[in-house]
N, C-alpha and C positions, 0 to 999 in steps of 0.2 A: 633617253639613252642610258643604259645601265652604267653604274659607277665604274665598273672595271674597264669599260670602253672609254669613258671620259678620262680616267686617271692615267691612261697611257700617254696623254699629252702633257702631263704635269711633271715638272722637275723643280728642284730646289737648288738655288745658287748658294752654296755654303759660304762663299767669300763675302757676299753682301747680305746674307740672311734674308734675301728678297725672293719670295716664291714666284715662279712663273708658270702660267697655265695657258696653253694655246689650243684653239679649236677652230677648225674650218667646217662650216656647214654649207648647205645649198645656198644660203642667203648672206652669210657673214664670215669674216675672218677676224677673230678676236684674240687679244692677249690680255691676261689678267696678271697684274703684278701686285704683290703684297709688300708694303713698306711700313713696318711697324703695325699700327692699328688701322692703316688705310688699305683698302682693296681698290685698285684702279683698273678700270676696264678700258681698253684701247681698241679702236676699229682697225681695219686692215691698213688704212693710210697713216696710222700712228696718231690719230686724233683721239684724245681722251673723251670718252662718252659718259662715263659714270665713275663716281667715287663713293665708296661706302666706308664710313667710320665704324669699325667693329664695336667700339665702346658706346657710340651714340649713332645708331644706324639712321635715325630720323633727321640728323643734321645734314643740311644741304651744303656739301663742301664745294660744289662748282658754282661759280658766280652766275653763269647763264641760267641755271635752275633756280637759284635764289631770286634773281630778278624776274624770272617767269612767274613767281608767286606774287608779283605786284598786282596781278589781276584781282587778288583778294581785297585790295583796297577799294574796289568798286562793286563788290558782290556781298550779298547776305551769306551767312554760313551755308556752304553747300551740303546737301543731303545725299546727292547722287552724282558720282564723278566718273567720267570716262577718260582713260589714259591710252593714247595711241602711241605705241612704242615703249617697251618696258626698260630696255637697256639693263642696268644692274639693279633697278628697283628703288632708286633714291626717292622718287616722288611717292611711291607706294608706302615706304617707311614713313615719310613726312606726314601724309594724310592720315595714316593709321594712328600715329602718335597724337596729332593735334585735332583730328576730327574722328574720334573713335567710333562714333555712331553712323558715319556716312557709309554708303554702299559704293564700292569701287569695282569698276569693270576695266580690266587691262587687256588690250588687244595687241597681239604680236604675231607675225606670220611664221616665225621661226621656232618650232616646237623643240628642236634640238638645243637651240640657244637657251630657251627657258629652262630646260632640264639642267643645263650646266649652271645657270644662274641660281637655281634653287640650291645646288650642291656647293657652289664655289663662291657665290656673292651674297649669301644669306638672304636671298629673295624669299619673302614670306610665301608659304603654301596657301592655297585657296581655302576659304572657310565661308561661313554664313554671310560675311560682309565683304568678301573679296573673291572675285571670279576672274579666271583667265579665259580668253577666247583666242584660239589659234586661227587667224584669218588675216587676209590682206586688209589693211586699214580702209581703203576706199570701198572695197566690197562690203565690209562690215557697215560702213556709213550708209551705203545705198540700200541695204537690206535690213537694217535695224529699225524696230518700231518703238524703241524707248526714247524718252527725253531725259536730259541731264542738266543739272544746275551748273556744272563746270565741265568743259572738255579741254584736255591738254593734248596738244599735238607735238610729239617729240620724235618724229619719224624722219629717217634719213636713208638714202641709198648711197653707200660709200660716204663721201664727205660733202654731199649736197642734199638739199631738200628735193623730194621727188617732184616731177613736173606736174602731176595731177593735183598736188597740194596747192599750187599757185593758180589754178584755174577757177574762174567764177562759178562754174557748176559745182565744184567741190565746196566752195564757200556757202552756196545755197544749201548743200547737204548738211553742212555744219549748223547753219541757222535753223534748219528743220528739226535738228536733233537736240536743240536747246530748249529748256523750259522758258517761260515768259520772262523771268528775271535772270536767265542764265548767261554765262560768258564763255568765250573761247580764248585760249592762250596758245600761241604757236611759237616754237623755237625753230628759227630758220637759218639756213646757210645758203645764200644766193650770191654768186660771184658778180652778176651783171646788175649795175645800178638801174639800167633801163628796165630790166626784167622785174626788179623789185618795185619800181615806180608803177609799172602796169599792174602788178599784183596788188599794190596798196590802193590804187584807184578802184579796182574791182571790189576789194574788201570794203572800202568806204561806201560804194554803191549798194552792195548787198546788205550791209548793216546800218544803212542810213546815217553814215558818218559817226556812229558810236564806236570809234576805233582809237587806238593809241599805238604808236610805233616807237621803239627805243633800241639803241645799240648798247652793247655791253663793253665797257672800256677794257681794252687789252685783248678782246676776242673778236673773231669774225662774225659771231652770231648777231642776228637781228631778231628782236622779239616783237610780236604784235598781240594786242588784246582787241577783242570785239565783243560788244554786248548786244543781246537780243533786243533790248528795249532801253529807253533813256533812263539812267539812274537818277536818284535824287541829287539835285545840284548842291554842291557844298562850296563855302568860301575856303580859301587856302587854309585858314586856321582849323576848319573842320577836317580837311584831308590830313593835316598834320596830326591832329588828335587821333584820327583813325590809324595813322602810321605808327604812332607811339604805342597804341593799344596792341596792334599786331606784332610790333617788335618785341614787346614783353611776352606775348604768348608764344611766338615762333622762334625767337632769338635770330631774327633776320634784320638786315639793315633797311627797313622800309622807308626811313627818312631819306636815305641816300637814293633809293629807288624812286621815291616821289620827286626828289630834286631833279633827277635825270628826266623823268616824265615831263615835268613842267618846263625844263630847259629845251626839250626837243619837240614839244607839241604845242601848237598855238592855242592860247586860251580863248574861250568864247566860241569854239568850234567843237562839235561832237561831244565827247564825254566831259571835257574840262569846261 
């Protein structure tokens, strides 16, 4: 969408010096507020979906996204990454900063939203190592012939995870799109405990119990990790060393994430 069409939704609140930008598309109703160096993206229901720090765009300001990166505790350095759902592009900034040689494919159904994100949320433009695909995430999975070392699912319909994402057939699609040592990380919002239990049982079956589930304190999000194959088993001290190394590289609380993982997942089963 041309900038002169986007800008008609934009206004500045002089009293609070907080900029407000609103956009309704065929798929989304969003509001962007700028508070100092932070750009905050809100969905139609008022849920904050993304935050970009203009001084350090690669910094993951949202706790659910920083904990989603706990998947990296169990993977080798990814060379090829698929991101389903771009929002404001926090994860794209993160991977381009910390894994500059990786190839990133970002899929989103909303071309109008992406145009706004490029102009208003500092979403990086496509280049030799970053490509955007305008498509429904499930359609892309079913028709893609690539494999990826890491798949991130951050897809929502309103304030809920889409129904297809919770189905066993979709889990098999994810598994087929992973490299032999690849991993899947999903950011979920599911209201029903029964529905989540069924989802997680199916995930364990599809991925041969190479799975992890964890909640994010203070948020409604539940995160799941799933690995294509069994990773090298480590003692607790090995995982802690890995967490320290990644914390230094990424400036994320991997020891806190690791503690949550061990607290909420039984040892001796699956990944741990």
